[in-house]
C-alpha positions as CSV (number, residue, x, y, z in Angstrom):
1,M,-8.2,-10.6,-16.0
2,Q,-6.1,-8.6,-13.5
3,T,-4.6,-10.4,-10.5
4,K,-5.4,-9.4,-7.1
5,E,-1.6,-8.3,-6.6
6,A,-1.7,-6.3,-9.9
7,H,-5.1,-4.5,-8.7
8,A,-3.5,-3.8,-5.3
9,Y,-0.6,-2.2,-7.2
10,N,-2.8,-0.1,-9.3
11,L,-4.7,0.9,-6.5
12,F,-1.7,1.9,-4.7
13,V,-0.3,3.8,-7.6
14,E,-3.5,6.0,-8.1
15,A,-4.1,6.3,-4.1
16,H,-0.3,7.3,-3.6
17,A,-0.6,9.8,-6.4
18,L,-3.5,11.5,-4.8
19,Y,-1.9,11.3,-1.2
20,T,1.3,13.0,-2.3
21,G,0.3,15.1,-5.2
22,K,2.5,13.3,-7.7
23,L,1.5,12.2,-11.1
24,P,0.6,8.4,-11.4
25,E,3.4,8.0,-14.1
26,D,5.8,9.4,-11.4
27,V,4.8,6.9,-9.0
28,L,5.0,4.0,-11.5
29,A,8.5,5.1,-12.3
30,A,9.5,5.4,-8.5
31,I,8.4,2.0,-7.4
32,S,7.8,-1.3,-9.2
33,A,5.0,-3.8,-8.3
34,D,7.5,-6.2,-6.7
35,E,9.1,-3.3,-4.6
36,F,5.4,-2.0,-3.8
37,E,4.3,-5.6,-2.3
38,A,7.6,-6.3,-0.7
39,R,7.4,-2.8,1.0
40,I,3.7,-3.2,2.2
41,R,4.5,-6.8,3.4
42,A,7.5,-5.5,5.5
43,L,5.5,-2.5,6.7
44,H,2.4,-4.9,7.6
45,Y,4.7,-7.3,9.6
46,Q,5.8,-4.2,11.7
47,Y,2.4,-3.2,12.3
48,L,1.3,-6.6,13.3
49,A,4.2,-6.8,15.6
50,G,2.9,-3.3,17.4
51,T,5.9,-1.4,16.2
52,F,3.4,1.4,15.0
53,S,-0.4,2.2,14.5
54,F,-2.4,1.8,11.6
55,G,-2.3,5.6,11.3
56,R,1.4,5.6,11.0
57,F,1.3,2.6,8.7
58,T,-0.8,4.6,6.4
59,E,1.7,7.4,6.5
60,L,4.6,5.3,5.8
61,A,2.7,3.6,3.0
62,G,1.7,6.9,1.6
63,V,-2.2,6.2,0.9
64,A,-5.3,7.0,2.8
65,H,-6.9,4.6,5.3
66,V,-9.6,3.4,3.2
67,E,-7.3,2.5,0.4
68,L,-4.8,0.9,2.5
69,R,-7.4,-1.4,4.0
70,E,-8.5,-2.4,0.4
71,I,-4.8,-2.9,-0.7
72,L,-4.4,-5.2,2.4
73,E,-7.4,-7.1,1.6
74,L,-6.2,-7.6,-2.0
75,L,-2.9,-9.0,-0.9
76,G,-4.6,-11.3,1.7
77,L,-3.2,-9.3,4.9
78,S,-5.3,-8.6,7.9
79,S,-5.8,-4.8,8.7
80,H,-6.4,-5.8,12.5
81,H,-4.0,-6.9,15.0
């Protein structure tokens, strides 16, 4: 059985590949699961602090709105201020 964190990472890999036009293999090679989670959590902290909008959050994360909301839910993070 896959953990929620692992599912979030796999969703990110696929969504980031679609968003950027990269191959999933290239995304996997560029960012590890731990790096992905640390980056999303850091961006989430900044988003909640009001540093940038949710739209900017999606741009910085490199995924579409719908996928980012699902990733946040899987990681137990709120998508709302």
